[in-house]
A tleap script that builds the chain and sets N, CA, C and O, in Angstrom:
source leaprc.protein.ff14SB
mol = sequence {
  NMET ARG VAL ILE VAL PRO PHE ALA ALA PHE
  GLY LEU ALA ALA LEU PHE ALA ALA SER PRO
  ALA ASN ALA ASN SER THR PHE PRO TYR THR
  CYS SER ASN THR SER PHE GLN TYR THR SER
  THR GLY LEU ALA THR ILE GLN SER THR CYS
  LEU GLN SER ASN GLY MET PRO HIE GLN THR
  THR LEU LEU LEU LYS GLY ILE SER ASN GLN
  ASN GLY LYS LEU VAL GLN GLY THR GLY THR
  SER THR PHE GLN GLN SER CYS GLY SER ILE
  ALA ILE MET THR GLU GLY PRO ILE VAL THR
  LEU THR ALA TYR CYS ARG MET SER ASN GLY
  SER SER ASN SER THR SER LEU SER LEU ASN
  ASN ILE ALA ASN ASP ASN GLY LYS LEU VAL
  GLN CLYS
}
set mol.1.N position { 26.702 118.255 28.533 }
set mol.1.CA position { 26.101 119.353 29.280 }
set mol.1.C position { 25.084 120.057 28.393 }
set mol.1.O position { 25.373 120.404 27.247 }
set mol.2.N position { 23.889 120.261 28.939 }
set mol.2.CA position { 22.825 120.921 28.187 }
set mol.2.C position { 22.668 122.347 28.694 }
set mol.2.O position { 22.665 122.581 29.903 }
set mol.3.N position { 22.541 123.267 27.811 }
set mol.3.CA position { 22.410 124.676 28.165 }
set mol.3.C position { 20.951 125.061 28.420 }
set mol.3.O position { 20.697 126.141 28.953 }
set mol.4.N position { 20.014 124.236 28.068 }
set mol.4.CA position { 18.588 124.552 28.169 }
set mol.4.C position { 18.150 124.782 29.611 }
set mol.4.O position { 17.369 125.699 29.868 }
set mol.5.N position { 18.620 123.994 30.543 }
set mol.5.CA position { 18.188 124.110 31.941 }
set mol.5.C position { 18.484 125.477 32.536 }
set mol.5.O position { 17.583 126.077 33.123 }
set mol.6.N position { 19.721 126.009 32.414 }
set mol.6.CA position { 19.947 127.344 32.977 }
set mol.6.C position { 19.064 128.422 32.350 }
set mol.6.O position { 18.593 129.321 33.047 }
set mol.7.N position { 18.837 128.336 31.039 }
set mol.7.CA position { 17.978 129.331 30.405 }
set mol.7.C position { 16.546 129.198 30.890 }
set mol.7.O position { 15.867 130.204 31.095 }
set mol.8.N position { 16.080 127.975 31.078 }
set mol.8.CA position { 14.722 127.764 31.592 }
set mol.8.C position { 14.590 128.325 32.996 }
set mol.8.O position { 13.592 128.971 33.315 }
set mol.9.N position { 15.580 128.086 33.832 }
set mol.9.CA position { 15.543 128.622 35.196 }
set mol.9.C position { 15.567 130.145 35.169 }
set mol.9.O position { 14.847 130.790 35.931 }
set mol.10.N position { 16.390 130.724 34.295 }
set mol.10.CA position { 16.450 132.176 34.182 }
set mol.10.C position { 15.104 132.721 33.709 }
set mol.10.O position { 14.638 133.748 34.201 }
set mol.11.N position { 14.488 132.031 32.760 }
set mol.11.CA position { 13.191 132.474 32.252 }
set mol.11.C position { 12.129 132.479 33.337 }
set mol.11.O position { 11.330 133.412 33.403 }
set mol.12.N position { 12.099 131.469 34.185 }
set mol.12.CA position { 11.139 131.429 35.285 }
set mol.12.C position { 11.408 132.531 36.294 }
set mol.12.O position { 10.475 133.168 36.782 }
set mol.13.N position { 12.682 132.764 36.612 }
set mol.13.CA position { 13.020 133.838 37.558 }
set mol.13.C position { 12.586 135.184 37.007 }
set mol.13.O position { 12.063 136.014 37.751 }
set mol.14.N position { 12.789 135.414 35.733 }
set mol.14.CA position { 12.381 136.686 35.121 }
set mol.14.C position { 10.866 136.828 35.136 }
set mol.14.O position { 10.348 137.923 35.354 }
set mol.15.N position { 10.147 135.720 34.904 }
set mol.15.CA position { 8.692 135.761 34.916 }
set mol.15.C position { 8.181 136.153 36.302 }
set mol.15.O position { 7.299 137.005 36.411 }
set mol.16.N position { 8.716 135.550 37.356 }
set mol.16.CA position { 8.266 135.875 38.702 }
set mol.16.C position { 8.675 137.276 39.111 }
set mol.16.O position { 7.924 137.943 39.822 }
set mol.17.N position { 9.831 137.744 38.690 }
set mol.17.CA position { 10.286 139.089 39.045 }
set mol.17.C position { 9.399 140.151 38.412 }
set mol.17.O position { 9.209 141.223 38.987 }
set mol.18.N position { 8.853 139.864 37.233 }
set mol.18.CA position { 8.024 140.843 36.529 }
set mol.18.C position { 6.533 140.619 36.770 }
set mol.18.O position { 5.701 141.219 36.090 }
set mol.19.N position { 6.199 139.786 37.701 }
set mol.19.CA position { 4.810 139.463 37.987 }
set mol.19.C position { 4.009 140.722 38.280 }
set mol.19.O position { 4.444 141.544 39.085 }
set mol.20.N position { 2.847 140.898 37.649 }
set mol.20.CA position { 2.031 142.085 37.896 }
set mol.20.C position { 1.644 142.260 39.360 }
set mol.20.O position { 1.463 143.391 39.811 }
set mol.21.N position { 1.515 141.180 40.107 }
set mol.21.CA position { 1.144 141.288 41.521 }
set mol.21.C position { 2.202 142.047 42.315 }
set mol.21.O position { 1.900 142.604 43.371 }
set mol.22.N position { 3.425 142.075 41.823 }
set mol.22.CA position { 4.507 142.749 42.527 }
set mol.22.C position { 4.895 144.075 41.889 }
set mol.22.O position { 5.866 144.695 42.323 }
set mol.23.N position { 4.170 144.528 40.876 }
set mol.23.CA position { 4.530 145.749 40.166 }
set mol.23.C position { 4.172 146.988 40.990 }
set mol.23.O position { 3.087 147.080 41.564 }
set mol.24.N position { 5.099 147.926 41.034 }
set mol.24.CA position { 4.831 149.184 41.730 }
set mol.24.C position { 3.740 149.954 40.997 }
set mol.24.O position { 3.470 149.697 39.824 }
set mol.25.N position { 3.128 150.881 41.680 }
set mol.25.CA position { 2.129 151.755 41.073 }
set mol.25.C position { 2.827 152.891 40.344 }
set mol.25.O position { 3.864 153.377 40.795 }
set mol.26.N position { 2.263 153.314 39.223 }
set mol.26.CA position { 2.869 154.384 38.429 }
set mol.26.C position { 2.128 155.709 38.535 }
set mol.26.O position { 2.650 156.736 38.101 }
set mol.27.N position { 0.926 155.713 39.102 }
set mol.27.CA position { 0.131 156.931 39.127 }
set mol.27.C position { 0.771 158.101 39.864 }
set mol.27.O position { 0.490 159.243 39.498 }
set mol.28.N position { 1.624 157.896 40.891 }
set mol.28.CA position { 2.185 159.062 41.578 }
set mol.28.C position { 2.997 159.997 40.675 }
set mol.28.O position { 3.201 161.160 41.022 }
set mol.29.N position { 3.462 159.504 39.527 }
set mol.29.CA position { 4.245 160.347 38.622 }
set mol.29.C position { 3.385 161.384 37.892 }
set mol.29.O position { 3.903 162.402 37.434 }
set mol.30.N position { 2.075 161.132 37.780 }
set mol.30.CA position { 1.204 162.056 37.044 }
set mol.30.C position { -0.032 162.459 37.836 }
set mol.30.O position { -0.972 163.028 37.281 }
set mol.31.N position { -0.032 162.165 39.131 }
set mol.31.CA position { -1.164 162.510 39.988 }
set mol.31.C position { -0.663 163.219 41.244 }
set mol.31.O position { 0.489 163.050 41.645 }
set mol.32.N position { -1.535 164.011 41.858 }
set mol.32.CA position { -1.166 164.714 43.091 }
set mol.32.C position { -2.378 164.768 44.025 }
set mol.32.O position { -3.474 164.334 43.670 }
set mol.33.N position { -2.158 165.309 45.225 }
set mol.33.CA position { -3.225 165.428 46.224 }
set mol.33.C position { -3.899 164.082 46.497 }
set mol.33.O position { -5.123 164.005 46.610 }
set mol.34.N position { -3.105 163.043 46.599 }
set mol.34.CA position { -3.619 161.694 46.822 }
set mol.34.C position { -3.960 161.506 48.293 }
set mol.34.O position { -3.177 161.866 49.171 }
set mol.35.N position { -5.138 160.937 48.557 }
set mol.35.CA position { -5.561 160.723 49.940 }
set mol.35.C position { -6.521 159.550 50.040 }
set mol.35.O position { -7.081 159.090 49.045 }
set mol.36.N position { -6.697 159.078 51.276 }
set mol.36.CA position { -7.697 158.067 51.574 }
set mol.36.C position { -9.020 158.792 51.789 }
set mol.36.O position { -9.058 159.847 52.421 }
set mol.37.N position { -10.109 158.222 51.260 }
set mol.37.CA position { -11.438 158.809 51.423 }
set mol.37.C position { -12.467 157.702 51.607 }
set mol.37.O position { -12.264 156.563 51.186 }
set mol.38.N position { -13.581 158.065 52.248 }
set mol.38.CA position { -14.738 157.186 52.343 }
set mol.38.C position { -15.771 157.617 51.314 }
set mol.38.O position { -15.902 158.805 51.023 }
set mol.39.N position { -16.513 156.644 50.756 }
set mol.39.CA position { -17.664 156.990 49.921 }
set mol.39.C position { -18.817 157.326 50.858 }
set mol.39.O position { -18.692 157.171 52.073 }
set mol.40.N position { -19.924 157.778 50.312 }
set mol.40.CA position { -21.098 158.101 51.133 }
set mol.40.C position { -21.664 156.869 51.832 }
set mol.40.O position { -22.405 156.994 52.808 }
set mol.41.N position { -21.320 155.679 51.339 }
set mol.41.CA position { -21.790 154.441 51.966 }
set mol.41.C position { -20.720 153.769 52.828 }
set mol.41.O position { -20.911 152.640 53.280 }
set mol.42.N position { -19.590 154.458 53.061 }
set mol.42.CA position { -18.551 153.945 53.951 }
set mol.42.C position { -17.515 153.050 53.307 }
set mol.42.O position { -16.729 152.421 54.016 }
set mol.43.N position { -17.485 152.971 51.979 }
set mol.43.CA position { -16.469 152.168 51.306 }
set mol.43.C position { -15.144 152.923 51.270 }
set mol.43.O position { -15.124 154.153 51.303 }
set mol.44.N position { -14.044 152.188 51.203 }
set mol.44.CA position { -12.700 152.765 51.220 }
set mol.44.C position { -12.219 153.055 49.798 }
set mol.44.O position { -12.343 152.211 48.910 }
set mol.45.N position { -11.668 154.260 49.588 }
set mol.45.CA position { -11.174 154.647 48.267 }
set mol.45.C position { -9.865 155.418 48.365 }
set mol.45.O position { -9.493 155.926 49.423 }
set mol.46.N position { -9.177 155.487 47.227 }
set mol.46.CA position { -8.070 156.426 47.024 }
set mol.46.C position { -8.628 157.529 46.151 }
set mol.46.O position { -9.298 157.258 45.154 }
set mol.47.N position { -8.357 158.775 46.519 }
set mol.47.CA position { -8.775 159.914 45.704 }
set mol.47.C position { -7.521 160.665 45.295 }
set mol.47.O position { -6.606 160.836 46.101 }
set mol.48.N position { -7.472 161.113 44.052 }
set mol.48.CA position { -6.301 161.826 43.562 }
set mol.48.C position { -6.695 162.739 42.408 }
set mol.48.O position { -7.742 162.552 41.788 }
set mol.49.N position { -5.859 163.717 42.126 }
set mol.49.CA position { -6.021 164.565 40.957 }
set mol.49.C position { -4.958 164.139 39.958 }
set mol.49.O position { -3.762 164.269 40.218 }
set mol.50.N position { -5.402 163.627 38.803 }
set mol.50.CA position { -4.488 163.059 37.810 }
set mol.50.C position { -4.554 163.840 36.504 }
set mol.50.O position { -5.607 164.341 36.111 }
set mol.51.N position { -3.412 163.930 35.845 }
set mol.51.CA position { -3.362 164.600 34.553 }
set mol.51.C position { -3.920 163.709 33.464 }
set mol.51.O position { -3.634 162.513 33.407 }
set mol.52.N position { -4.728 164.316 32.593 }
set mol.52.CA position { -5.224 163.627 31.411 }
set mol.52.C position { -4.178 163.763 30.312 }
set mol.52.O position { -3.214 164.514 30.463 }
set mol.53.N position { -4.358 163.053 29.223 }
set mol.53.CA position { -3.375 163.113 28.132 }
set mol.53.C position { -3.259 164.513 27.527 }
set mol.53.O position { -2.232 164.839 26.932 }
set mol.54.N position { -4.308 165.357 27.673 }
set mol.54.CA position { -4.247 166.726 27.161 }
set mol.54.C position { -3.617 167.691 28.171 }
set mol.54.O position { -3.547 168.894 27.919 }
set mol.55.N position { -3.161 167.165 29.313 }
set mol.55.CA position { -2.494 167.987 30.319 }
set mol.55.C position { -3.428 168.584 31.358 }
set mol.55.O position { -2.968 169.231 32.299 }
set mol.56.N position { -4.722 168.382 31.207 }
set mol.56.CA position { -5.696 168.933 32.152 }
set mol.56.C position { -5.851 168.003 33.362 }
set mol.56.O position { -5.857 166.781 33.214 }
set mol.57.N position { -5.976 168.591 34.562 }
set mol.57.CA position { -6.159 167.772 35.763 }
set mol.57.C position { -7.591 167.250 35.870 }
set mol.57.O position { -8.539 167.895 35.422 }
set mol.58.N position { -7.724 166.075 36.470 }
set mol.58.CA position { -9.034 165.449 36.644 }
set mol.58.C position { -9.056 164.751 37.999 }
set mol.58.O position { -8.178 163.940 38.294 }
set mol.59.N position { -10.060 165.063 38.828 }
set mol.59.CA position { -10.193 164.400 40.123 }
set mol.59.C position { -10.793 163.016 39.899 }
set mol.59.O position { -11.791 162.868 39.193 }
set mol.60.N position { -10.177 162.005 40.508 }
set mol.60.CA position { -10.580 160.625 40.288 }
set mol.60.C position { -10.549 159.840 41.592 }
set mol.60.O position { -9.832 160.192 42.528 }
set mol.61.N position { -11.336 158.775 41.639 }
set mol.61.CA position { -11.431 157.930 42.826 }
set mol.61.C position { -11.332 156.468 42.411 }
set mol.61.O position { -11.895 156.067 41.393 }
set mol.62.N position { -10.613 155.674 43.204 }
set mol.62.CA position { -10.490 154.239 42.968 }
set mol.62.C position { -10.923 153.497 44.222 }
set mol.62.O position { -10.417 153.764 45.312 }
set mol.63.N position { -11.850 152.573 44.073 }
set mol.63.CA position { -12.323 151.755 45.184 }
set mol.63.C position { -11.240 150.762 45.587 }
set mol.63.O position { -10.715 150.038 44.742 }
set mol.64.N position { -10.901 150.725 46.884 }
set mol.64.CA position { -9.942 149.746 47.394 }
set mol.64.C position { -10.686 148.439 47.624 }
set mol.64.O position { -11.689 148.414 48.337 }
set mol.65.N position { -10.210 147.368 47.036 }
set mol.65.CA position { -10.911 146.088 47.103 }
set mol.65.C position { -10.120 145.054 47.897 }
set mol.65.O position { -8.895 144.986 47.805 }
set mol.66.N position { -10.837 144.255 48.674 }
set mol.66.CA position { -10.281 143.070 49.305 }
set mol.66.C position { -9.346 143.265 50.476 }
set mol.66.O position { -8.659 142.317 50.857 }
set mol.67.N position { -9.283 144.444 51.067 }
set mol.67.CA position { -8.367 144.670 52.185 }
set mol.67.C position { -9.119 144.483 53.495 }
set mol.67.O position { -10.206 145.028 53.683 }
set mol.68.N position { -8.531 143.712 54.391 }
set mol.68.CA position { -9.169 143.463 55.689 }
set mol.68.C position { -8.158 143.644 56.816 }
set mol.68.O position { -6.951 143.713 56.585 }
set mol.69.N position { -8.672 143.720 58.027 }
set mol.69.CA position { -7.866 143.785 59.240 }
set mol.69.C position { -7.862 142.389 59.853 }
set mol.69.O position { -8.903 141.896 60.288 }
set mol.70.N position { -6.709 141.760 59.888 }
set mol.70.CA position { -6.573 140.438 60.489 }
set mol.70.C position { -5.757 140.575 61.773 }
set mol.70.O position { -4.527 140.524 61.749 }
set mol.71.N position { -6.456 140.748 62.889 }
set mol.71.CA position { -5.832 140.889 64.211 }
set mol.71.C position { -4.757 141.982 64.235 }
set mol.71.O position { -3.646 141.769 64.722 }
set mol.72.N position { -5.114 143.157 63.698 }
set mol.72.CA position { -4.203 144.295 63.748 }
set mol.72.C position { -3.265 144.421 62.569 }
set mol.72.O position { -2.362 145.257 62.587 }
set mol.73.N position { -3.459 143.606 61.542 }
set mol.73.CA position { -2.590 143.654 60.366 }
set mol.73.C position { -3.442 143.796 59.106 }
set mol.73.O position { -4.416 143.065 58.927 }
set mol.74.N position { -3.075 144.740 58.231 }
set mol.74.CA position { -3.756 144.897 56.948 }
set mol.74.C position { -3.360 143.743 56.032 }
set mol.74.O position { -2.176 143.453 55.858 }
set mol.75.N position { -4.369 143.087 55.447 }
set mol.75.CA position { -4.136 141.931 54.594 }
set mol.75.C position { -4.929 142.096 53.302 }
set mol.75.O position { -6.091 142.502 53.322 }
set mol.76.N position { -4.280 141.774 52.167 }
set mol.76.CA position { -4.947 141.841 50.866 }
set mol.76.C position { -5.629 140.517 50.574 }
set mol.76.O position { -5.018 139.455 50.696 }
set mol.77.N position { -6.886 140.581 50.191 }
set mol.77.CA position { -7.648 139.389 49.826 }
set mol.77.C position { -8.546 139.716 48.663 }
set mol.77.O position { -8.136 140.400 47.725 }
set mol.78.N position { -9.773 139.231 48.718 }
set mol.78.CA position { -10.738 139.491 47.657 }
set mol.78.C position { -12.025 140.027 48.267 }
set mol.78.O position { -12.204 140.008 49.485 }
set mol.79.N position { -12.909 140.501 47.415 }
set mol.79.CA position { -14.198 141.000 47.873 }
set mol.79.C position { -14.143 142.457 48.292 }
set mol.79.O position { -13.247 143.203 47.895 }
set mol.80.N position { -15.106 142.845 49.090 }
set mol.80.CA position { -15.221 144.221 49.572 }
set mol.80.C position { -14.240 144.458 50.714 }
set mol.80.O position { -14.082 143.600 51.583 }
set mol.81.N position { -13.585 145.608 50.720 }
set mol.81.CA position { -12.693 145.958 51.836 }
set mol.81.C position { -13.494 146.195 53.103 }
set mol.81.O position { -14.559 146.812 53.069 }
set mol.82.N position { -12.977 145.702 54.220 }
set mol.82.CA position { -13.636 145.877 55.513 }
set mol.82.C position { -12.721 146.502 56.562 }
set mol.82.O position { -13.171 146.796 57.669 }
set mol.83.N position { -11.449 146.712 56.234 }
set mol.83.CA position { -10.481 147.214 57.210 }
set mol.83.C position { -10.903 148.539 57.833 }
set mol.83.O position { -10.608 148.794 59.001 }
set mol.84.N position { -11.587 149.379 57.072 }
set mol.84.CA position { -11.960 150.714 57.538 }
set mol.84.C position { -12.943 150.661 58.704 }
set mol.84.O position { -13.151 151.671 59.378 }
set mol.85.N position { -13.544 149.511 58.951 }
set mol.85.CA position { -14.495 149.358 60.050 }
set mol.85.C position { -13.801 149.142 61.395 }
set mol.85.O position { -14.416 149.330 62.445 }
set mol.86.N position { -12.518 148.747 61.371 }
set mol.86.CA position { -11.806 148.484 62.623 }
set mol.86.C position { -10.417 149.116 62.652 }
set mol.86.O position { -9.582 148.750 63.478 }
set mol.87.N position { -10.174 150.064 61.749 }
set mol.87.CA position { -8.884 150.761 61.694 }
set mol.87.C position { -9.120 152.266 61.701 }
set mol.87.O position { -10.162 152.738 61.245 }
set mol.88.N position { -8.160 153.013 62.213 }
set mol.88.CA position { -8.238 154.466 62.234 }
set mol.88.C position { -6.928 155.073 61.774 }
set mol.88.O position { -5.979 154.353 61.466 }
set mol.89.N position { -6.872 156.400 61.725 }
set mol.89.CA position { -5.690 157.122 61.243 }
set mol.89.C position { -5.225 156.545 59.906 }
set mol.89.O position { -4.034 156.316 59.699 }
set mol.90.N position { -6.161 156.315 59.017 }
set mol.90.CA position { -5.876 155.700 57.718 }
set mol.90.C position { -5.308 156.748 56.776 }
set mol.90.O position { -5.835 157.855 56.668 }
set mol.91.N position { -4.216 156.384 56.090 }
set mol.91.CA position { -3.581 157.322 55.166 }
set mol.91.C position { -2.969 156.567 53.990 }
set mol.91.O position { -2.666 155.377 54.079 }
set mol.92.N position { -2.795 157.292 52.890 }
set mol.92.CA position { -2.096 156.779 51.718 }
set mol.92.C position { -0.767 157.526 51.640 }
set mol.92.O position { -0.744 158.756 51.602 }
set mol.93.N position { 0.324 156.790 51.617 }
set mol.93.CA position { 1.660 157.378 51.525 }
set mol.93.C position { 2.238 157.032 50.151 }
set mol.93.O position { 2.164 155.882 49.718 }
set mol.94.N position { 2.810 158.022 49.470 }
set mol.94.CA position { 3.456 157.760 48.184 }
set mol.94.C position { 4.901 158.229 48.244 }
set mol.94.O position { 5.203 159.308 48.754 }
set mol.95.N position { 5.776 157.405 47.719 }
set mol.95.CA position { 7.195 157.757 47.584 }
set mol.95.C position { 7.656 157.165 46.261 }
set mol.95.O position { 7.999 155.986 46.178 }
set mol.96.N position { 7.658 158.009 45.220 }
set mol.96.CA position { 7.927 157.491 43.883 }
set mol.96.C position { 6.841 156.501 43.523 }
set mol.96.O position { 5.658 156.781 43.715 }
set mol.97.N position { 7.227 155.341 43.002 }
set mol.97.CA position { 6.224 154.344 42.605 }
set mol.97.C position { 5.722 153.476 43.766 }
set mol.97.O position { 4.882 152.600 43.561 }
set mol.98.N position { 6.221 153.708 44.956 }
set mol.98.CA position { 5.811 152.905 46.102 }
set mol.98.C position { 4.650 153.601 46.805 }
set mol.98.O position { 4.783 154.723 47.295 }
set mol.99.N position { 3.506 152.911 46.843 }
set mol.99.CA position { 2.292 153.444 47.446 }
set mol.99.C position { 1.913 152.520 48.599 }
set mol.99.O position { 1.813 151.305 48.433 }
set mol.100.N position { 1.705 153.119 49.771 }
set mol.100.CA position { 1.443 152.337 50.971 }
set mol.100.C position { 0.191 152.838 51.675 }
set mol.100.O position { 0.007 154.042 51.856 }
set mol.101.N position { -0.657 151.917 52.065 }
set mol.101.CA position { -1.815 152.195 52.908 }
set mol.101.C position { -1.363 151.975 54.343 }
set mol.101.O position { -0.871 150.897 54.675 }
set mol.102.N position { -1.521 152.981 55.201 }
set mol.102.CA position { -1.128 152.850 56.602 }
set mol.102.C position { -2.342 153.073 57.491 }
set mol.102.O position { -3.275 153.788 57.125 }
set mol.103.N position { -2.316 152.444 58.676 }
set mol.103.CA position { -3.440 152.585 59.602 }
set mol.103.C position { -3.050 152.033 60.967 }
set mol.103.O position { -2.059 151.317 61.111 }
set mol.104.N position { -3.849 152.384 61.953 }
set mol.104.CA position { -3.798 151.744 63.266 }
set mol.104.C position { -5.033 150.857 63.318 }
set mol.104.O position { -6.162 151.340 63.228 }
set mol.105.N position { -4.808 149.552 63.465 }
set mol.105.CA position { -5.913 148.602 63.410 }
set mol.105.C position { -6.071 147.860 64.733 }
set mol.105.O position { -5.099 147.493 65.392 }
set mol.106.N position { -7.326 147.656 65.088 }
set mol.106.CA position { -7.669 146.986 66.335 }
set mol.106.C position { -7.260 145.514 66.290 }
set mol.106.O position { -7.459 144.831 65.285 }
set mol.107.N position { -6.688 145.043 67.387 }
set mol.107.CA position { -6.330 143.635 67.544 }
set mol.107.C position { -7.408 142.947 68.373 }
set mol.107.O position { -8.256 143.616 68.963 }
set mol.108.N position { -7.384 141.618 68.423 }
set mol.108.CA position { -8.406 140.863 69.153 }
set mol.108.C position { -8.372 141.137 70.654 }
set mol.108.O position { -9.378 140.948 71.338 }
set mol.109.N position { -7.215 141.583 71.178 }
set mol.109.CA position { -7.126 141.898 72.613 }
set mol.109.C position { -7.579 143.325 72.927 }
set mol.109.O position { -7.510 143.759 74.076 }
set mol.110.N position { -8.048 144.062 71.898 }
set mol.110.CA position { -8.567 145.408 72.103 }
set mol.110.C position { -7.557 146.519 71.883 }
set mol.110.O position { -7.951 147.680 71.769 }
set mol.111.N position { -6.272 146.207 71.819 }
set mol.111.CA position { -5.265 147.238 71.568 }
set mol.111.C position { -5.168 147.504 70.064 }
set mol.111.O position { -5.750 146.784 69.252 }
set mol.112.N position { -4.421 148.552 69.710 }
set mol.112.CA position { -4.244 148.914 68.304 }
set mol.112.C position { -2.817 148.647 67.864 }
set mol.112.O position { -1.883 148.702 68.664 }
set mol.113.N position { -2.665 148.361 66.595 }
set mol.113.CA position { -1.364 148.060 66.012 }
set mol.113.C position { -1.144 148.937 64.779 }
set mol.113.O position { -2.038 149.080 63.945 }
set mol.114.N position { 0.043 149.520 64.672 }
set mol.114.CA position { 0.410 150.267 63.474 }
set mol.114.C position { 0.754 149.260 62.382 }
set mol.114.O position { 1.586 148.376 62.584 }
set mol.115.N position { 0.111 149.396 61.228 }
set mol.115.CA position { 0.290 148.430 60.149 }
set mol.115.C position { 0.274 149.136 58.804 }
set mol.115.O position { -0.209 150.263 58.691 }
set mol.116.N position { 0.802 148.472 57.788 }
set mol.116.CA position { 0.795 149.045 56.441 }
set mol.116.C position { 0.695 147.932 55.408 }
set mol.116.O position { 0.965 146.765 55.694 }
set mol.117.N position { 0.300 148.323 54.199 }
set mol.117.CA position { 0.135 147.385 53.098 }
set mol.117.C position { 0.499 148.102 51.804 }
set mol.117.O position { 0.016 149.205 51.547 }
set mol.118.N position { 1.347 147.483 50.989 }
set mol.118.CA position { 1.695 148.051 49.688 }
set mol.118.C position { 0.504 147.956 48.752 }
set mol.118.O position { -0.170 146.929 48.687 }
set mol.119.N position { 0.254 149.031 48.031 }
set mol.119.CA position { -0.809 149.071 47.024 }
set mol.119.C position { -0.131 149.072 45.660 }
set mol.119.O position { 0.418 150.086 45.230 }
set mol.120.N position { -0.174 147.937 44.991 }
set mol.120.CA position { 0.530 147.766 43.727 }
set mol.120.C position { -0.413 147.865 42.539 }
set mol.120.O position { -1.632 147.761 42.676 }
set mol.121.N position { 0.186 148.070 41.365 }
set mol.121.CA position { -0.523 148.003 40.076 }
set mol.121.C position { -1.597 149.064 39.887 }
set mol.121.O position { -2.576 148.815 39.184 }
set mol.122.N position { -1.448 150.227 40.484 }
set mol.122.CA position { -2.402 151.310 40.250 }
set mol.122.C position { -1.764 152.288 39.273 }
set mol.122.O position { -0.614 152.693 39.447 }
set mol.123.N position { -2.517 152.664 38.247 }
set mol.123.CA position { -1.987 153.533 37.203 }
set mol.123.C position { -2.968 154.663 36.901 }
set mol.123.O position { -4.137 154.613 37.286 }
set mol.124.N position { -2.473 155.670 36.212 }
set mol.124.CA position { -3.286 156.771 35.707 }
set mol.124.C position { -3.607 156.465 34.251 }
set mol.124.O position { -2.707 156.415 33.412 }
set mol.125.N position { -4.881 156.260 33.946 }
set mol.125.CA position { -5.328 156.018 32.578 }
set mol.125.C position { -6.100 157.232 32.092 }
set mol.125.O position { -7.318 157.315 32.248 }
set mol.126.N position { -5.373 158.175 31.499 }
set mol.126.CA position { -5.967 159.411 30.970 }
set mol.126.C position { -6.789 160.156 32.006 }
set mol.126.O position { -7.913 160.580 31.736 }
set mol.127.N position { -6.214 160.312 33.208 }
set mol.127.CA position { -6.876 161.078 34.261 }
set mol.127.C position { -7.727 160.263 35.198 }
set mol.127.O position { -8.392 160.824 36.069 }
set mol.128.N position { -7.726 158.941 35.042 }
set mol.128.CA position { -8.546 158.075 35.880 }
set mol.128.C position { -7.658 157.013 36.526 }
set mol.128.O position { -6.874 156.354 35.844 }
set mol.129.N position { -7.786 156.850 37.866 }
set mol.129.CA position { -7.045 155.790 38.564 }
set mol.129.C position { -7.642 154.445 38.194 }
set mol.129.O position { -8.858 154.256 38.247 }
set mol.130.N position { -6.763 153.494 37.812 }
set mol.130.CA position { -7.199 152.147 37.468 }
set mol.130.C position { -6.254 151.135 38.118 }
set mol.130.O position { -5.064 151.399 38.290 }
set mol.131.N position { -6.799 149.986 38.471 }
set mol.131.CA position { -6.000 148.890 39.020 }
set mol.131.C position { -5.705 147.941 37.871 }
set mol.131.O position { -6.623 147.421 37.237 }
set mol.132.N position { -4.441 147.718 37.605 }
set mol.132.CA position { -4.039 146.842 36.476 }
set mol.132.C position { -3.998 145.399 36.924 }
set mol.132.O position { -3.684 144.514 36.128 }
savepdb mol mol.pdb
quit
């Protein structure tokens, strides 16, 4: 009997469990007044007031990238976000490290669907929101 196989399997499970793609966001612990905002050109952002390392608050904005509306469902992809063009009542919800984008998005049949998407790997880097 070889002991290497169970350790290898455990190592792979630990690697996938700690995958950055699945990591919760940490910024809610040091940021407040978080909301969804549009830029002057209609791009989708998160805006928040985050503490800097010296304890001073700093207003910061992070561009939301790659989110689209796929028949009434928010989906993460790549490129520029387009969901804001066919979704309304858009909000950012935070509960501890869990950050969720919620919206009502238009479906192909013309009706709207309540949908949400987890926003992972967002952190406060000395008063600035960053995507890790």
